[in-house]
C-alpha positions in Angstrom: -12.5 -97.1 -80.7 -14.1 -99.4 -78.2 -12.4 -99.7 -74.4 -10.6 -103.3 -74.3 -12.5 -105.7 -72.4 -11.1 -107.9 -69.8 -13.3 -111.1 -69.2 -12.6 -114.8 -68.3 -14.5 -117.8 -68.9 -15.0 -120.0 -65.8 -16.4 -123.7 -64.9 -17.9 -123.8 -61.4 -20.0 -126.2 -60.0 -20.1 -128.1 -63.9 -21.6 -124.9 -65.8 -19.6 -122.3 -67.7 -20.0 -118.8 -66.9 -18.7 -115.6 -68.4 -17.1 -113.1 -66.0 -15.9 -109.7 -65.5 -14.2 -107.9 -62.6 -16.5 -106.5 -60.2 -19.6 -108.4 -61.6 -22.1 -110.2 -59.1 -23.7 -113.6 -60.1 -26.1 -115.8 -58.6 -24.9 -119.7 -59.3 -26.4 -122.6 -57.3 -25.5 -122.8 -53.5 -21.6 -123.4 -52.7 -21.9 -125.5 -49.5 -18.1 -125.1 -48.9 -17.8 -121.5 -48.4 -19.4 -118.7 -45.9 -20.3 -115.3 -46.6 -17.7 -112.9 -47.0 -15.1 -115.6 -47.5 -13.0 -115.3 -50.8 -11.5 -118.5 -52.8 -10.2 -119.0 -56.0 -11.3 -120.8 -59.1 -8.7 -122.5 -61.0 -10.6 -123.8 -63.7 -10.4 -121.0 -66.2 -11.1 -121.9 -69.9 -10.5 -118.4 -72.0 -8.7 -115.3 -70.8 -9.5 -112.4 -73.1 -7.8 -108.8 -72.6 -8.7 -107.0 -75.4 -7.6 -108.4 -78.6 -5.3 -110.9 -76.5 -7.1 -113.9 -76.1 -5.9 -116.8 -74.3 -8.0 -120.5 -74.8 -7.1 -123.2 -72.9 -6.9 -126.8 -73.8 -8.8 -127.4 -71.8 -7.3 -125.0 -69.0 -5.5 -122.1 -68.9 -2.4 -122.5 -67.2 -1.3 -120.0 -64.4 -4.9 -118.3 -64.6 -7.2 -118.1 -61.8 -10.3 -116.0 -60.9 -10.9 -114.7 -57.4 -14.5 -114.6 -56.2 -15.9 -113.4 -52.8 -19.4 -115.0 -51.6 -21.6 -112.2 -50.6 -24.6 -114.4 -49.6 -26.5 -117.5 -49.0 -30.2 -117.2 -49.9 -33.2 -118.8 -51.9 -34.6 -117.9 -55.4 -38.1 -117.5 -56.4 -40.6 -119.8 -55.5 -41.9 -121.8 -59.0 -45.1 -124.1 -59.0 -44.8 -127.9 -60.6 -48.2 -128.8 -61.3 -49.1 -132.4 -62.8 -52.5 -133.6 -64.1 -54.0 -136.4 -65.3 -56.8 -136.3 -67.7 -60.3 -138.3 -67.0 -59.1 -139.3 -63.8 -59.9 -135.8 -61.8 -56.1 -135.9 -60.3 -54.1 -132.7 -59.8 -51.2 -132.0 -57.6 -49.4 -128.8 -57.2 -46.1 -128.3 -55.3 -43.6 -125.5 -55.2 -39.6 -125.5 -55.2 -36.9 -123.0 -54.0 -33.4 -123.2 -55.3 -30.9 -122.8 -53.0 -28.4 -119.9 -54.5 -25.4 -118.1 -53.4 -24.4 -114.7 -54.6 -20.6 -114.2 -55.5 -18.6 -111.4 -56.8 -15.7 -111.4 -58.9 -13.0 -109.7 -57.0 -10.1 -110.0 -59.5 -8.8 -112.0 -62.9 -5.2 -113.1 -62.7 
């Protein structure tokens, strides 16, 4: 038999994420939280502990996930190129997305 999996699906910054305890995630910048700070996410859409699955309508009552902000940073640079044919117009820009790395402390 496989070991039981304890995970949750949360909504953070308008995105839905599947998280397990101890997991590290890279998400969009959390401007309201400083590095080293812990906070709770109350928007839990589903909690699963083995065969015991609770699905919210839309949220699971009395469920929360505690996250800890490890660091703030920026992602890899991507290049955005614009080209128009027959007019010799070329333009290239770079972009680095602001990101935060968070760790899932516990699922309650």
